[in-house]
C-alpha positions as CSV (number, residue, x, y, z in Angstrom):
1,X,0.0,0.0,0.0
2,X,3.0,2.3,0.0
3,X,2.8,2.8,-3.8
4,X,1.3,6.0,-5.1
5,X,-2.4,5.5,-5.9
6,X,-4.5,8.0,-7.7
7,X,-8.1,8.4,-6.5
8,X,-10.6,7.2,-9.0
9,X,-14.0,5.7,-9.4
10,X,-14.4,2.1,-10.4
11,X,-16.9,0.5,-12.8
12,X,-18.3,-3.0,-12.3
13,X,-16.2,-4.2,-15.3
14,X,-13.1,-2.9,-13.5
15,X,-13.6,-5.5,-10.7
16,X,-14.2,-8.3,-13.1
17,X,-11.1,-7.5,-15.1
18,X,-9.1,-7.1,-11.9
19,X,-10.2,-10.5,-10.7
20,X,-9.1,-12.1,-14.0
21,X,-5.8,-10.3,-13.7
22,X,-5.4,-11.6,-10.1
23,X,-5.8,-15.1,-11.4
24,X,-3.0,-14.6,-14.0
25,X,-0.8,-13.1,-11.3
26,X,-1.5,-16.2,-9.1
27,X,-0.7,-18.5,-11.9
28,X,2.5,-16.5,-12.5
29,X,3.5,-16.9,-8.9
30,X,2.9,-20.6,-9.1
31,X,5.1,-20.9,-12.2
32,X,7.9,-18.9,-10.5
33,X,7.7,-21.2,-7.5
34,X,7.8,-24.3,-9.6
35,X,10.9,-23.0,-11.5
36,X,12.7,-22.1,-8.3
37,X,13.7,-18.7,-9.7
38,X,13.7,-17.0,-6.3
39,X,16.6,-15.2,-4.6
40,X,19.1,-17.3,-2.8
41,X,19.3,-17.1,1.1
42,X,20.8,-13.8,2.1
43,X,19.6,-13.6,5.8
44,X,18.1,-10.2,5.1
45,X,15.8,-8.5,7.7
46,X,14.0,-5.2,7.7
47,X,12.1,-3.1,10.3
48,X,9.3,-0.6,9.9
49,X,7.9,1.4,12.9
50,X,4.7,3.4,13.0
51,X,4.9,6.5,15.2
52,X,2.6,9.0,16.9
53,X,2.8,12.8,17.1
54,X,1.9,14.3,20.4
55,X,2.5,17.7,21.9
56,X,4.2,18.7,25.2
57,X,0.7,18.3,26.8
58,X,0.6,14.6,25.7
59,X,-2.3,15.3,23.3
60,X,-2.2,14.2,19.6
61,X,-1.0,16.6,17.0
62,X,-2.4,16.4,13.5
63,X,0.8,17.6,11.9
64,X,2.5,14.8,9.9
65,X,2.6,16.8,6.7
66,X,4.5,19.7,8.4
67,X,6.8,17.3,10.3
68,X,7.6,15.3,7.2
69,X,8.4,18.4,5.3
70,X,10.9,19.4,8.0
71,X,12.4,15.9,8.3
72,X,12.9,15.7,4.5
73,X,14.1,12.1,4.5
74,X,12.8,9.2,2.4
75,X,13.2,7.0,5.5
76,X,10.1,8.7,7.0
77,X,6.7,8.5,5.4
78,X,3.0,9.3,6.0
79,X,0.7,6.8,7.7
80,X,-3.1,6.6,7.8
81,X,-3.7,9.4,10.4
82,X,-2.5,12.9,10.4
83,X,-0.9,12.2,13.8
84,X,1.0,9.2,12.4
85,X,4.4,8.7,10.7
86,X,6.3,5.6,9.7
87,X,10.1,5.1,9.7
88,X,11.6,2.4,7.5
89,X,15.1,1.0,8.1
90,X,16.9,-0.3,5.0
91,X,17.4,-4.1,5.0
92,X,20.3,-5.5,7.1
93,X,22.0,-8.9,7.1
94,X,21.2,-10.9,10.2
95,X,24.7,-11.4,11.7
96,X,27.3,-9.9,13.9
97,X,26.4,-6.6,15.6
98,X,23.3,-6.0,13.5
99,X,21.0,-5.3,16.5
100,X,23.4,-2.7,17.9
101,X,23.6,-1.1,14.4
102,X,19.9,-1.0,14.1
103,X,19.6,0.5,17.6
104,X,22.0,3.3,16.7
105,X,20.3,4.0,13.4
106,X,16.9,4.2,15.1
107,X,18.1,6.4,18.0
108,X,19.7,8.8,15.6
109,X,16.8,8.9,13.2
110,X,14.1,9.2,15.8
111,X,16.0,11.9,17.8
112,X,16.3,13.9,14.6
113,X,12.6,13.5,13.8
114,X,11.7,14.5,17.3
115,X,13.7,17.7,17.0
116,X,12.0,18.5,13.8
117,X,8.6,17.8,15.2
118,X,9.3,20.1,18.1
119,X,9.4,23.0,15.6
120,X,5.7,22.6,15.2
121,X,5.0,22.0,18.9
122,X,4.9,18.2,18.6
123,X,7.1,15.2,19.4
124,X,7.6,11.6,18.5
125,X,6.0,9.0,20.7
126,X,6.5,5.2,20.1
127,X,3.5,3.5,21.7
128,X,0.9,0.9,20.6
129,X,-2.1,3.3,21.0
130,X,-1.7,6.9,22.0
131,X,-3.7,7.0,25.3
132,X,-4.9,10.5,24.8
133,X,-6.7,9.9,21.5
134,X,-10.3,10.9,21.6
135,X,-13.2,9.9,19.3
136,X,-13.1,13.3,17.7
137,X,-9.5,12.7,16.7
138,X,-10.2,9.6,14.8
139,X,-12.5,11.0,12.1
140,X,-12.4,11.1,8.3
141,X,-11.1,14.7,8.3
142,X,-8.0,13.6,10.2
143,X,-6.9,11.0,7.6
144,X,-3.7,11.9,5.9
145,X,-4.1,13.9,2.7
146,X,-3.0,11.1,0.5
147,X,-5.0,9.6,-2.4
148,X,-4.5,6.0,-1.4
149,X,-5.9,6.5,2.0
150,X,-9.0,8.4,0.7
151,X,-9.5,5.7,-1.9
152,X,-9.1,2.8,0.6
153,X,-11.5,4.5,3.0
154,X,-14.1,5.0,0.3
155,X,-13.9,1.4,-0.9
156,X,-14.1,-0.1,2.6
157,X,-17.0,2.1,3.7
158,X,-18.8,1.2,0.5
159,X,-18.1,-2.5,1.0
160,X,-19.5,-2.4,4.6
161,X,-22.5,-0.3,3.7
162,X,-23.0,1.1,7.2
163,X,-20.9,2.5,10.1
164,X,-18.1,0.5,11.5
165,X,-18.9,-0.8,15.0
166,X,-16.3,-1.0,17.8
167,X,-17.1,-3.2,20.8
168,X,-14.2,-4.2,23.0
169,X,-14.8,-5.5,26.5
170,X,-11.8,-5.7,28.7
171,X,-11.3,-4.1,32.2
172,X,-13.9,-1.6,30.9
173,X,-16.1,-1.8,27.8
174,X,-15.9,0.4,24.8
175,X,-18.9,0.6,22.4
176,X,-19.1,3.2,19.6
177,X,-19.3,3.5,15.9
178,X,-17.3,5.3,13.2
179,X,-18.3,6.4,9.7
180,X,-14.8,5.8,8.4
181,X,-11.7,3.6,8.9
182,X,-10.0,6.4,10.9
183,X,-9.9,4.4,14.2
184,X,-7.5,2.0,12.5
185,X,-4.9,4.8,12.6
186,X,-4.8,4.5,16.4
187,X,-2.9,1.2,15.9
188,X,0.9,1.9,15.6
189,X,3.0,-1.2,15.2
190,X,6.4,-2.6,14.4
191,X,6.7,-4.7,11.3
192,X,9.6,-7.2,11.1
193,X,10.5,-8.6,7.7
194,X,12.6,-11.7,7.1
195,X,13.5,-12.8,3.5
196,X,13.3,-16.5,3.1
197,X,13.4,-19.1,0.3
198,X,10.1,-20.6,-0.9
199,X,11.2,-24.0,0.5
200,X,11.8,-22.4,3.9
201,X,8.8,-20.1,3.9
202,X,6.1,-22.4,5.4
203,X,8.3,-23.4,8.4
204,X,9.2,-19.7,9.2
205,X,5.5,-18.6,8.8
206,X,4.2,-21.4,11.0
207,X,6.9,-20.7,13.6
208,X,5.9,-17.0,13.5
209,X,2.2,-17.9,14.0
210,X,3.1,-20.2,16.9
211,X,5.0,-17.5,18.8
212,X,2.7,-14.5,18.0
213,X,1.0,-14.9,21.4
214,X,4.3,-14.9,23.2
215,X,5.4,-11.8,21.3
216,X,2.3,-10.0,22.5
217,X,2.6,-11.3,26.1
218,X,6.1,-9.8,26.6
219,X,5.6,-6.8,24.3
220,X,2.1,-5.5,25.0
221,X,1.9,-1.7,25.0
222,X,-1.7,-0.6,24.1
223,X,-4.1,-0.9,27.1
224,X,-6.1,2.3,26.5
225,X,-8.5,3.6,23.8
226,X,-10.8,6.6,24.0
227,X,-10.2,6.9,27.7
228,X,-11.1,3.3,28.5
229,X,-8.9,0.6,29.9
230,X,-9.4,-2.4,27.6
231,X,-7.1,-5.3,26.8
232,X,-3.4,-5.2,27.6
233,X,-2.9,-5.1,23.8
234,X,-6.0,-3.5,22.3
235,X,-4.6,-3.1,18.8
236,X,-5.7,-6.5,17.4
237,X,-9.4,-6.2,18.3
238,X,-9.4,-2.5,17.3
239,X,-7.7,-3.2,14.0
240,X,-10.0,-6.1,13.2
241,X,-13.2,-4.1,14.0
242,X,-12.0,-0.9,12.3
243,X,-11.3,-2.7,9.0
244,X,-14.3,-5.1,9.2
245,X,-16.2,-4.6,6.0
246,X,-18.7,-7.4,6.9
247,X,-22.1,-6.4,8.0
248,X,-23.5,-8.6,10.8
249,X,-25.3,-11.0,8.4
250,X,-22.0,-11.9,6.7
251,X,-20.3,-12.4,10.1
252,X,-23.1,-14.7,11.1
253,X,-22.5,-16.7,7.9
254,X,-18.8,-17.2,8.9
255,X,-17.3,-14.9,6.2
256,X,-13.7,-14.2,7.2
257,X,-12.6,-10.7,8.4
258,X,-9.9,-8.9,6.4
259,X,-7.8,-8.7,9.6
260,X,-7.4,-12.3,10.9
261,X,-5.0,-14.7,12.5
262,X,-5.6,-17.4,9.9
263,X,-7.1,-20.9,10.4
264,X,-4.5,-23.5,9.7
265,X,-0.8,-24.3,9.4
266,X,0.6,-24.1,5.9
267,X,2.8,-26.1,3.5
268,X,3.7,-23.4,1.0
269,X,3.6,-19.6,0.6
270,X,1.3,-20.1,-2.4
271,X,-1.5,-21.3,-0.1
272,X,-1.7,-17.8,1.6
273,X,-1.8,-15.9,-1.7
274,X,-4.4,-18.3,-3.0
275,X,-6.6,-17.9,0.1
276,X,-6.4,-14.1,-0.3
277,X,-7.9,-14.4,-3.8
278,X,-10.5,-17.0,-2.8
279,X,-11.8,-15.4,0.4
280,X,-11.4,-11.6,0.0
281,X,-13.0,-9.4,-2.7
282,X,-10.7,-6.8,-4.2
283,X,-10.9,-3.3,-2.6
284,X,-8.7,-1.4,-5.0
285,X,-9.1,-2.9,-8.5
286,X,-6.3,-0.9,-10.1
287,X,-4.9,-2.6,-13.2
288,X,-1.3,-2.6,-14.3
289,X,-0.2,-2.9,-17.9
290,X,2.0,-5.9,-17.3
291,X,0.9,-9.3,-18.4
292,X,2.8,-11.5,-15.8
293,X,2.6,-14.7,-17.9
294,X,4.0,-13.0,-21.0
295,X,6.8,-11.6,-18.9
296,X,7.6,-15.1,-17.5
297,X,7.5,-16.6,-21.0
298,X,10.0,-14.0,-22.2
299,X,12.4,-15.0,-19.4
300,X,11.7,-11.9,-17.2
301,X,10.4,-11.4,-13.6
302,X,6.9,-10.0,-13.3
303,X,6.1,-7.4,-10.6
304,X,2.6,-9.1,-10.0
305,X,1.3,-5.6,-9.1
306,X,-2.3,-6.6,-8.7
307,X,-1.4,-9.5,-6.4
308,X,0.8,-7.3,-4.3
309,X,-1.8,-4.6,-4.0
310,X,-4.5,-7.1,-3.1
311,X,-2.2,-8.8,-0.5
312,X,-1.7,-5.4,1.1
313,X,-5.5,-5.1,1.9
314,X,-5.6,-8.4,3.7
315,X,-4.3,-7.8,7.2
316,X,-2.8,-11.0,8.4
317,X,-0.7,-10.8,11.6
318,X,2.0,-12.7,9.7
319,X,1.7,-11.7,6.1
320,X,3.4,-13.2,3.0
321,X,5.2,-10.7,0.9
322,X,6.3,-11.0,-2.8
323,X,8.9,-8.6,-4.0
324,X,11.4,-8.0,-6.8
325,X,14.9,-6.6,-6.2
326,X,17.5,-6.2,-9.0
327,X,15.2,-8.2,-11.3
328,X,15.1,-11.2,-9.0
329,X,11.9,-12.3,-7.1
330,X,12.0,-13.0,-3.4
331,X,9.6,-13.9,-0.6
332,X,9.4,-12.4,2.9
333,X,7.5,-13.1,6.1
334,X,6.2,-9.8,7.5
335,X,5.5,-10.1,11.2
336,X,2.9,-7.5,12.2
337,X,2.2,-8.5,15.7
338,X,4.2,-6.1,17.9
339,X,3.1,-2.6,19.1
340,X,5.5,0.3,18.7
341,X,7.8,1.2,21.6
342,X,8.3,1.9,24.4
343,X,12.0,2.6,23.6
344,X,14.5,1.7,20.9
345,X,16.1,-0.8,23.3
346,X,12.7,-2.5,23.8
347,X,12.0,-2.6,20.0
348,X,15.4,-4.2,19.3
349,X,14.9,-6.7,22.2
350,X,11.5,-7.7,20.8
351,X,13.2,-8.1,17.3
352,X,16.1,-10.2,18.6
353,X,13.7,-12.4,20.5
354,X,11.5,-12.9,17.4
355,X,14.3,-13.5,14.9
356,X,16.1,-15.9,17.2
357,X,12.9,-17.8,18.1
358,X,11.6,-18.3,14.6
359,X,15.0,-19.5,13.4
360,X,15.2,-22.1,16.2
361,X,11.6,-23.3,15.9
362,X,11.7,-23.5,12.1
363,X,14.7,-25.9,12.4
364,X,13.3,-28.3,15.0
365,X,13.0,-31.9,13.9
366,X,9.5,-32.1,15.5
367,X,8.3,-28.6,15.1
368,X,5.9,-27.0,17.6
369,X,3.1,-26.7,15.0
370,X,3.1,-30.5,14.6
371,X,2.2,-30.7,18.3
372,X,0.1,-27.6,18.8
373,X,-3.4,-27.5,17.2
374,X,-3.8,-24.3,15.2
375,X,-7.0,-23.5,17.3
376,X,-4.8,-23.4,20.4
377,X,-2.3,-21.0,18.8
378,X,-5.3,-18.7,17.9
379,X,-6.6,-19.0,21.4
380,X,-3.2,-18.1,22.8
381,X,-3.1,-15.0,20.7
382,X,-6.4,-13.8,22.0
383,X,-5.4,-14.6,25.6
384,X,-2.1,-12.7,25.3
385,X,-3.9,-9.7,23.9
386,X,-6.3,-9.7,26.8
387,X,-3.8,-10.3,29.6
388,X,-0.4,-9.4,28.4
389,X,2.5,-10.3,30.7
390,X,0.0,-12.2,32.9
391,X,-1.3,-14.4,30.2
392,X,-1.5,-18.2,30.5
393,X,-0.9,-20.0,27.3
394,X,-1.4,-23.5,26.0
395,X,1.9,-25.1,24.8
396,X,3.2,-28.6,24.1
397,X,5.0,-30.2,27.0
398,X,8.5,-31.5,26.5
399,X,8.9,-35.2,26.3
400,X,7.3,-38.0,24.4
401,X,3.6,-37.5,25.3
402,X,3.2,-34.4,23.2
403,X,0.5,-33.3,25.6
404,X,-0.6,-29.6,25.4
405,X,-0.7,-28.0,28.8
406,X,-1.4,-24.5,30.2
407,X,1.6,-22.5,31.5
408,X,2.2,-18.9,32.3
409,X,3.7,-16.9,29.5
410,X,6.6,-15.7,31.6
411,X,7.5,-19.2,32.7
412,X,7.3,-20.5,29.2
413,X,9.6,-17.7,28.0
414,X,12.1,-18.2,30.9
415,X,12.2,-22.0,30.9
416,X,12.0,-22.8,27.2
417,X,11.8,-20.0,24.7
418,X,14.7,-17.8,25.8
419,X,17.2,-20.6,25.4
420,X,15.7,-21.4,22.0
421,X,15.9,-17.7,21.0
422,X,19.6,-17.7,22.1
423,X,20.3,-20.8,20.0
424,X,18.6,-19.2,17.0
425,X,20.6,-16.0,17.3
426,X,23.8,-18.1,17.5
427,X,22.6,-19.8,14.3
428,X,22.4,-16.3,12.7
429,X,25.9,-15.6,13.9
430,X,24.8,-12.8,16.2
431,X,27.6,-11.6,18.5
432,X,27.1,-13.1,22.0
433,X,27.3,-9.8,23.7
434,X,24.5,-8.4,21.6
435,X,22.5,-11.6,22.0
436,X,22.8,-11.5,25.8
437,X,22.1,-7.8,26.0
438,X,18.8,-7.8,24.1
439,X,17.5,-11.2,25.3
440,X,18.4,-10.0,28.8
441,X,15.8,-7.2,28.4
442,X,13.1,-9.9,27.6
443,X,14.3,-12.0,30.6
444,X,14.0,-9.0,33.0
445,X,10.5,-8.1,31.8
446,X,9.4,-11.7,32.6
447,X,11.1,-11.8,36.0
448,X,9.7,-8.4,37.0
449,X,6.4,-9.0,35.1
450,X,6.7,-5.5,33.6
451,X,6.1,-4.4,30.0
452,X,4.8,-1.2,28.4
453,X,1.2,-2.0,29.1
454,X,1.6,-2.9,32.7
455,X,3.6,0.3,33.3
456,X,1.0,2.4,31.6
457,X,-1.8,0.9,33.7
458,X,0.0,1.1,37.0
459,X,1.1,4.7,36.4
460,X,-2.4,5.7,35.2
461,X,-3.9,4.3,38.4
462,X,-1.4,6.1,40.5
463,X,-2.5,9.3,38.9
464,X,-6.2,8.5,39.6
465,X,-5.2,7.7,43.2
466,X,-3.6,11.1,43.4
467,X,-6.9,12.7,42.6
468,X,-6.6,13.4,38.9
469,X,-9.7,12.8,36.6
470,X,-9.6,10.2,33.9
471,X,-8.5,12.5,31.0
472,X,-5.9,14.3,33.1
473,X,-4.5,11.0,34.4
474,X,-4.1,9.7,30.9
475,X,-2.4,12.9,29.8
476,X,-0.1,12.9,32.8
477,X,0.8,9.3,32.2
478,X,1.5,9.9,28.5
479,X,3.8,12.9,29.3
480,X,5.7,10.7,31.8
481,X,5.9,7.9,29.2
482,X,7.4,10.3,26.7
483,X,10.0,11.6,29.1
484,X,11.1,8.1,30.2
485,X,11.1,6.8,26.6
486,X,13.4,9.5,25.5
487,X,15.8,8.5,28.3
488,X,16.4,5.3,26.3
489,X,16.3,3.0,29.3
490,X,14.1,-0.1,28.7
491,X,10.6,-0.1,30.2
492,X,11.2,-2.7,32.9
493,X,13.6,-0.2,34.6
494,X,11.0,2.6,34.6
495,X,9.7,3.8,38.0
496,X,6.0,3.6,38.3
497,X,4.2,6.8,39.0
498,X,5.5,10.4,38.9
499,X,8.5,12.1,40.4
500,X,8.0,14.2,43.4
501,X,8.1,17.9,42.9
């Protein structure tokens, strides 16, 4: 969805032609996979982080156009809401001191962006959902002034045919409606990319699905929306409902939502692209001039533009990505599970944990997905979103029985998954000092039972106990969060509450 899209109206024939072209793209992908024309393993990874703009008062600032103009860097781009930005880090090879290199690049880039944002009375905040967002902030008029967002909104609103309904019951319950997809912009995430060969893709994707709940449990950072305390990681239910183009009747029929966890383990990347065409109507039927089958017959590499665009409007938490670099096709697993923040150190720790863990699990002789029913993995994801660091997950017990048992997320991480992640990072040839530094952050979160969400909730409740009203407490907590985040120290070291005058 990052490509330039010109707003336009679509005819009925456009959708029929687009569907036919999608079929040709899918056949092209199948041919490429059969001919094994994909890029060789290069151990490449990439990171994208969505950001919020907030003022010194902790309130959102609708100023991304002005901030981006001042930043003037292709590494920073617009996102859906006018209070959003996205930073993209160029691909890196997974080896050596790559995590320290990423940390330094992010610290430098974000510090520069923050200084530029301050010129318009704003600042950069990395957080899953900005706690001070109000319903009046997430409206159509605050979508970024970019054609592709307006077009996507129009098509999703038309597909739904009525207001989007938000109904999230956590510690408190939020019920409201929206006439646009603007509430989706509240969700600011980290996307981790890993380039893999077609042969390796299903094992990496299955491993990523299996550990998605654990990622959320240790990394949750979005407990508030519209002044309500909801789930410890409220992004997934919010994102699903804010992009749900199904009216109630289609939900009752079992039609799948465009934001979903999936429903089975896979044996090839092709299955995911094929599902996207079989289950989800096109939202943006924009046709490219390329005929992918003719390009393949001529010995070239097709861009598969329609397939790529359609894939970008199906919001899997682990998404397959097809790309072309230097005329050679490649596949990536895009992990979209994690919230942004709280600090660069926390983001890098989450990344190291993920890349190490999927490497180790993907290479097990008896992989976890052969012992864990997919329904349990999906249930784990929901449980982790609801309860964060306090979640209890279902996981296969070690030993011959293969029995699935309930265990606390922190105990699972400490006893089993951290050693696996360390072994995976060793397999990537990550320097031991970096491995220990960043996995040590995950370990301390588990031992102290602290992550971004728990800190937010505990500090917010301290503000309430001090006599602040709900909105003032959220604003005070957000300001304190921003101050501590800019210190750079990981969230498990942050003091709860506020400093004495």
